[in-house]
N, C-alpha and C positions, 0 to 999 in steps of 0.2 A: 759653717761650722759652729760648734757650741760656744755660746758667750753668756756670762753671768753678770748682773749688775749688782754692785755692792753699794751700801748706803754712804760709805766713806771712800776716801782715795786710796787706791791701792798701793802698797809698798813692796810686797814679797810674794812670791808664789813658790811652792815646793811640791813635787811629785812624791807621793808615798812609796817608800822602798818595799812595801809588801802587798799593796793592791794597785793594779794597773789602772783602775778607774778612778783613783782617790788623789785630790789635791787639797792643800791648805793654802789660805790665802791671809796675809796680814795687811790689816787697813788702818787708817788713821783719819780723823776727822780734821777739816780746814787744812788739808795738805801737810797734816803732821806738825803744824805749828803750834796749835793750841786746841784742846779738846779730847774727846775720847778716842778709843779704839775698839777694833773688833777682829776676832779671829773667827775666820768662816773655814769649815770642813765640807769639801764639796764632792759629790759623786758624779761622774760622767756616765750616761747611759750608753749601753752596748748598742743600742738602736741608733744608726746615723740620723743626724739632724734633730735627735729628741734633746730636750732641754736639760742644762745641767741642775741637779737637785741639791739642796743643802742638807747634809747630814747633821751638823751641828754648829752652833755659833757662841762664842764666848765674849762678852763685853769686857773692856778694860777701862780704868779711869784716865788713861792716857794713850797716846798713839802706839800701835804695834808695827815696829819697824822690820822685823825679820822673824822666820820660823825655821825650825829644824825637827824632822821627824827622828824619833829614837830608832836606832838600828837594832834594837833587841825587843823592843815591845811594839807591837803593831797599832797600839791604840794611843801611844804616849807622844805629846808634842810639846816642844819647848818654844816659848815666845820670847822676843826681845823687846822691852817696852821702853817708852820715851821717859818715864819717871824714874829710870834707873833699875827697875826690877827685872827679875827674870822669872817667869811663870811656867809651871808645868801643868798640862792638862792630860786627862786620861779619858778618852771617848768611851770606855767601857763603864764609866761611872756616871750617874745622873748629873745633870747641870749644876744642881745645888752643891754636889761634892767637889766641884772645881772652882779655881784651880787646886791640884792637890799639894802644890808646893809653890812659894813665892819667896825668892831670895832677894835681899836688899843689901847689897854690898856695893854696887857701881855707884859713883856719885853724880853721874850724868847720864844721859840718854844711852840706852843700850842699843846698839846699831847692827849687830850681826850675831848669829847663832849657828854653830856646826857641830854635827854629831860624829864622834869617831867611827869610821866605817870599818876599822880593823879590830879594835878592842871592844868597841860596841858598848861599853860601860861609861863613857865620859863624853862630856861636850865642852866646847868654848864658846864664850861670849866676848865681844869686844865692844869698846864704849868711847863715847866722846870724852870720858875721863882720862884718855891716853893709856888705857890698860887692856889687857886680855886676861881672863879669867878662866881657870880650869874647874869642872864641876863634876861630881858623880851623883848618881840618883840616890844613893845611900847616905849622903852626908849632909848635914845642915847647913854647912858652910863651904865656901870654896876650897879646893885642895891647894890652889896656888894662884898668885897673881903675877903676871909678867908686866914689868914697867920699864921700858927703856924708850918708847917712842916720845916724840917731843910735842906730838899734837893728836887729836882725835884718831882712834883706830876704827876704820870704816868696815873692816873686814878680817876674819881669821878663819883660815881653812886648814883642815888636816890633810896630810898626805895620804893618798889612797893605799899606800902599801906599807908604810912605817908607822906603827901605832904610837910612837912617841914624837913624831915630827909633824909641826904645823908651820903655816906662813901666816903673817899679818901684814895688812897693807894700812898706810897711814896718811894722814894729811901733811905729814912731815916730809913727803915725797919719797919715802923709803918703804921697801918691803923686807921685813926680818924673817929669817928662818929660825925656828927653836927647836930644840930637842928638850923634852921635859925632864930628861936625865941630867941636863946641864945647867949650871947656875945662871947663865945668861944666854942671849942669843948666839947662834953659831955663825950667822952670816948676816950682812947688812947691804942690801943692794939699793943703790941710788937710781931708782927705777924710771923715774920721770922728773921733770922739771917743775911740775905742778902737783896738786894733790892727787893721791892715788885712792880711788874709791872702791875697788875690788880686786880680788885675787882669786885664782883657782888653779888647782893641779891638773896636769893631764892625766887621765886615768889609766893610760897604758905605757906612760914613761915617767917614773916618779922623780925624775930630774928636771922636768920641763914645768915651768909655771908661767900663767899669763897675768898681766897686770892691766888694769883700766883706769884711765885718768882724766882729770878735767881738761887735759890738752887735747882731748878728743880722739886720743890713739889707744890701741892695745898694744902692748909689747909682750913678746913671747921669749922667755929666758931658759937658759940651761944653767942650773946651779953649779955645775962643774966648772963653767967658764963663763962668768957674767960681767965681763968687761963691756961687752956689746950685746944687744938681743939678737936672738937667731932669726926673729921675724918682727916686723912693724906693720901693723894693720891700721890703715888710715882710710877713712870713709864716713864715720860719723860727723855730724855738723856741730854737735856740742858735746859736753862731757859724757863720758861713758859710764853708766851707773852700775851695770852687774854684767857678770860674764860667766859662762859655764862650758866646760869642756864636754864633749859627748861622751855618755858612758858606752857607746857602741863603736865609735870610729876615732882613731887616734889623732886624725888630722883636722877634726871638725870641732867648732866651738861656736856659741850663741851669744850675742850681747845685746843690751839694750841702752837706750840713751835718751838724754833730755832733748834730742832733735825728734822725738816721738816715734823712732823707728826700732825695729828689732832687726839684727842681722846675723846671717849664718856665714861662717868663715871656714875657709880650707887654709890654715897658716903654712902649709907646706909647699904652696904653689906661689907663682909670682902675682897672678891675678886672684887674689885671696877671696874676695867677696863673692860668695856662692849665690845668696838671695838677700834681698832687703824687704822687709814686711813694714808697710806703713799704715796699719790698721788703727793704731791709736790716735786720738785727737788731743792729747795732752802728754806730759812727760811720760815716757816708758821706763819705769824704775824697778821692776820685777820680771825675772825671766828664769826658766828651768827646762831641762830635757829629762824626759822619763827613763829610768833605769831599766824599766820593764818592757817597754814598747818602743822599738827602734824609730827614730824620726819624729816622735811626739813632743810638741813644744807647748809650753804655756807661758802666757805673759800677763802683766797687770800693769795699771798706771794711773795717773792722778785723773784720768777720764772716768774713774770708778768702774771699769770693766775688766773682766777676766776672760781671755781667750784661750782656747785649746785647739791646736791643729796639728795636722800632719804636714811634715816639711814637704814642699812642693805644691801644697794646696793654698788657696786664698783664706787666710783667718777670718776676714769679713764677709766671706760670700755666705748667703743664708743656708 
């Protein structure tokens, strides 16, 4: 399976919503603690076994923790930076013209970015300054700041069907549901007893959301009745860093963990663990599933490697 070596430690990987062979990777020097960062845009070869090639790379003065592809422009990429900035890159322009925009409003590390898949004109960033910010491409400042969490907001994710609804996951052990038309959050779910590092909506059921926690578990919730989770997925040995619902199957999701593994789950059955991939040799902290190619998974980690593989195959096989 194709593997790409990055000079820094991997933090996030995202498939392009426009090109089935393109991914973006966020990396940070010295495990994201101190140093520079780099955004890599990589193209997969249609030839099996052929190497991954680098289309573009953008250096940053601080670590890059997350990325989001624009849903309206196939060349635009949003980067969440450790110095509190949010940067926009346009692959259609020469490197010297990038970044095309740099927003400096967050007062601490920006930890996640997510583009609105319905309205396609706006994106979210979440930060260790306990806030989520809403942005559009055409405004020099954020549209709105959402501040109710009592600790770092590690993740914010748009609902796949409702253009005004998103969720945010925080170190304060809660997930909040927001509607941008409302003055405050519309729901507050005490989803875990320990910090929540990620959340994602089911692409086929807009009332179902999954949360990943330092407590090693993934909980699946129905926001119509959230007193207890509808499913609890145990199997990771350490904190679960990221998760993604499948864009192709309602019942499937993928997760990655500080236990160095990537897991594929079917949350609708009792024996939920479908596959465990142990190809990383350091913390696995970035994972994604392709919207355009069913079963195609990508992961990255602190071992400075990016893997892309088809579900059911061995990511580390030559």
